[in-house]
Rosetta silent file (secondary structure, phi, psi, omega in degrees, C-alpha in Angstrom):
SEQUENCE: MVFELGLPVIVLLVGTVWFVWSSYSRAVVAEQAVTELNAETKALLREVRRLEKAVAAAEQGLRTLSSHPSVPRDVAVTADLTLADIRRLTEGKELDH
SCORE:     score description
SCORE:     0.000 S_00000001
   1 L     0.000  -40.903  179.286   14.360   22.774  -55.259 S_00000001
   2 H   -65.106  -38.900  179.909   10.822   21.793  -54.287 S_00000001
   3 H   -66.261  -40.620  179.168   12.000   18.249  -53.540 S_00000001
   4 H   -65.936  -37.211  178.875   14.855   19.516  -51.362 S_00000001
   5 H   -74.154  -34.431 -177.132   12.496   21.723  -49.389 S_00000001
   6 H   -74.714  -33.044 -177.450    9.846   18.975  -49.113 S_00000001
   7 H   -64.702  -46.958  177.252   12.137   16.216  -47.768 S_00000001
   8 H   -62.716  -35.669  178.987   13.124   18.022  -44.556 S_00000001
   9 H   -65.961  -42.444  179.351    9.482   18.914  -43.944 S_00000001
  10 H   -64.680  -43.299  178.841    8.445   15.274  -44.443 S_00000001
  11 H   -63.003  -42.927  177.980   11.230   14.061  -42.130 S_00000001
  12 H   -63.518  -41.118  179.163   10.223   16.630  -39.519 S_00000001
  13 H   -64.866  -45.205  179.080    6.568   15.635  -39.826 S_00000001
  14 H   -63.285  -42.455  178.287    7.363   11.905  -39.483 S_00000001
  15 H   -62.952  -40.361  178.931    9.603   12.616  -36.497 S_00000001
  16 H   -65.859  -43.483  178.555    6.917   14.711  -34.844 S_00000001
  17 H   -62.622  -44.384  178.906    4.269   12.047  -35.395 S_00000001
  18 H   -61.390  -44.135 -179.417    6.594    9.367  -33.993 S_00000001
  19 H   -62.833  -44.382  179.867    7.401   11.530  -30.931 S_00000001
  20 H   -63.800  -44.908 -178.998    3.727   12.267  -30.253 S_00000001
  21 H   -64.213  -43.414 -179.914    2.749    8.607  -30.615 S_00000001
  22 H   -67.843  -36.520  176.572    5.517    7.345  -28.330 S_00000001
  23 H   -64.602  -42.368  177.977    4.689   10.006  -25.730 S_00000001
  24 H   -62.505  -43.260  179.791    1.037    9.026  -25.837 S_00000001
  25 H   -62.202  -43.460  178.296    1.918    5.346  -25.457 S_00000001
  26 H   -64.726  -37.878  179.259    4.107    6.053  -22.428 S_00000001
  27 H   -64.850  -39.514  178.756    1.360    8.186  -20.891 S_00000001
  28 H   -65.190  -44.233  178.764   -1.171    5.370  -21.291 S_00000001
  29 H   -62.739  -42.864  179.049    1.204    2.862  -19.674 S_00000001
  30 H   -63.409  -40.516  179.310    1.910    5.287  -16.816 S_00000001
  31 H   -64.501  -40.060  177.493   -1.792    5.878  -16.255 S_00000001
  32 H   -64.421  -40.827  179.112   -2.440    2.135  -16.068 S_00000001
  33 H   -63.739  -41.720  178.723    0.398    1.727  -13.567 S_00000001
  34 H   -65.092  -40.289  178.275   -0.995    4.508  -11.377 S_00000001
  35 H   -62.125  -44.052  178.297   -4.467    2.953  -11.507 S_00000001
  36 H   -63.749  -42.490  178.797   -3.058   -0.429  -10.431 S_00000001
  37 H   -64.090  -39.099  177.511   -1.072    1.162   -7.612 S_00000001
  38 H   -62.979  -41.593  179.157   -4.165    3.014   -6.374 S_00000001
  39 H   -65.210  -42.353  178.552   -6.129   -0.234   -6.339 S_00000001
  40 H   -65.110  -39.568  179.241   -3.349   -2.017   -4.449 S_00000001
  41 H   -63.396  -43.608  178.414   -3.105    0.850   -1.966 S_00000001
  42 H   -63.038  -40.965  178.593   -6.841    0.723   -1.291 S_00000001
  43 H   -64.235  -41.653  178.259   -6.684   -3.051   -0.792 S_00000001
  44 H   -65.433  -39.117  177.843   -3.773   -2.683    1.621 S_00000001
  45 H   -64.552  -39.379  176.030   -5.591    0.017    3.577 S_00000001
  46 H   -62.609  -41.240  179.120   -8.641   -2.249    3.885 S_00000001
  47 H   -65.499  -40.082  177.749   -6.386   -5.046    5.146 S_00000001
  48 H   -62.200  -43.381  178.769   -4.741   -2.701    7.667 S_00000001
  49 H   -62.358  -41.100  177.339   -8.157   -1.665    8.980 S_00000001
  50 H   -62.432  -43.017  179.571   -9.185   -5.316    9.337 S_00000001
  51 H   -66.479  -38.455  177.071   -5.976   -6.077   11.213 S_00000001
  52 H   -61.474  -41.490  178.046   -6.446   -3.046   13.472 S_00000001
  53 H   -65.320  -40.817  178.759   -9.932   -4.270   14.352 S_00000001
  54 H   -64.551  -40.765  178.607   -8.610   -7.785   15.025 S_00000001
  55 H   -65.564  -42.258  178.865   -5.853   -6.417   17.252 S_00000001
  56 H   -62.535  -40.741  178.338   -8.334   -4.248   19.154 S_00000001
  57 H   -66.086  -41.972  178.639  -10.609   -7.257   19.684 S_00000001
  58 H   -65.141  -40.845  178.613   -7.687   -9.404   20.827 S_00000001
  59 H   -62.099  -43.598  178.615   -6.509   -6.654   23.142 S_00000001
  60 H   -64.182  -42.652  178.818   -9.979   -6.358   24.678 S_00000001
  61 H   -63.112  -41.942  178.565  -10.213  -10.125   25.077 S_00000001
  62 H   -68.224  -36.886  177.808   -6.827  -10.314   26.769 S_00000001
  63 H   -63.690  -42.449  178.330   -7.693   -7.383   29.028 S_00000001
  64 H   -64.963  -42.922 -179.508  -10.917   -9.145   30.026 S_00000001
  65 H   -62.909  -45.650 -175.639   -9.085  -12.431   30.556 S_00000001
  66 H   -71.146  -22.049 -178.011   -6.333  -10.923   32.693 S_00000001
  67 H   -97.024   -5.396 -177.375   -8.780   -9.053   34.925 S_00000001
  68 L   -74.408  134.139 -175.808  -11.222  -11.914   35.518 S_00000001
  69 L   -67.583  -23.318 -177.466  -11.058  -13.198   39.130 S_00000001
  70 L   -84.750   -5.131 -179.104  -11.339  -16.874   38.179 S_00000001
  71 L   -83.700  129.069  178.450   -8.246  -16.754   35.960 S_00000001
  72 L   -58.801  154.206 -174.873   -5.102  -18.092   37.667 S_00000001
  73 H   -59.452  -42.496 -177.564   -2.357  -15.541   38.312 S_00000001
  74 H   -66.141  -34.063  176.869    0.156  -17.062   35.836 S_00000001
  75 H   -69.275  -41.262  179.111   -2.437  -16.977   33.036 S_00000001
  76 H   -63.313  -41.232  178.767   -3.296  -13.362   33.858 S_00000001
  77 H   -64.811  -41.699  177.476    0.406  -12.378   33.784 S_00000001
  78 H   -62.706  -40.861  178.514    0.839  -14.135   30.422 S_00000001
  79 H   -64.172  -40.526  177.570   -2.205  -12.327   29.055 S_00000001
  80 H   -64.267  -40.358  178.184   -0.787   -8.990   30.234 S_00000001
  81 H   -64.117  -41.937  179.237    2.551   -9.734   28.586 S_00000001
  82 H   -64.614  -37.900  177.357    0.799  -10.644   25.364 S_00000001
  83 H   -61.121  -42.529  177.132   -1.195   -7.423   25.574 S_00000001
  84 H   -64.510  -38.196  177.366    2.056   -5.456   25.853 S_00000001
  85 H   -62.624  -42.651  179.514    3.430   -7.359   22.846 S_00000001
  86 H   -63.728  -42.870  178.381    0.358   -6.454   20.808 S_00000001
  87 H   -60.739  -44.038 -179.485    0.689   -2.796   21.773 S_00000001
  88 H   -62.122  -41.707  178.809    4.362   -2.783   20.787 S_00000001
  89 H   -65.602  -43.303 -177.018    3.552   -4.353   17.416 S_00000001
  90 H   -71.522  -24.946  176.926    0.684   -1.985   16.681 S_00000001
  91 L   -77.713   -8.058  175.196    2.800    1.032   17.548 S_00000001
  92 L    87.798    8.714 -177.908    5.161   -0.082   14.803 S_00000001
  93 L   -65.218  -34.113 -179.974    8.195   -0.620   16.992 S_00000001
  94 L  -104.175   -5.077 -179.479    8.784   -4.072   15.520 S_00000001
  95 L   -90.576  -15.796  178.478    7.230   -3.459   12.120 S_00000001
  96 L   -73.089  138.887 -179.460    9.822   -0.894   11.037 S_00000001
  97 L  -104.127    0.000    0.000   12.545   -2.313    8.847 S_00000001
């Protein structure tokens, strides 16, 4: 009788230990994945900021180029068109998939 009562308890205990261990293992893996995703997100945000600064600098340079009196008219028109292209790209009109 003691053996019959003890076997279900042992099976339940082993099952509980296995469940706890597997849950812990999955939680550790999930935490590592979240940490990696956070790091990637921060890196992407830094890259976006760098690109925004580069676009702003290019936009300013093109604006200066197109408004300078010594620049031929066709070059100024091309610079203005490029400026419009940069604005369209930065607004996300062509970046959306």
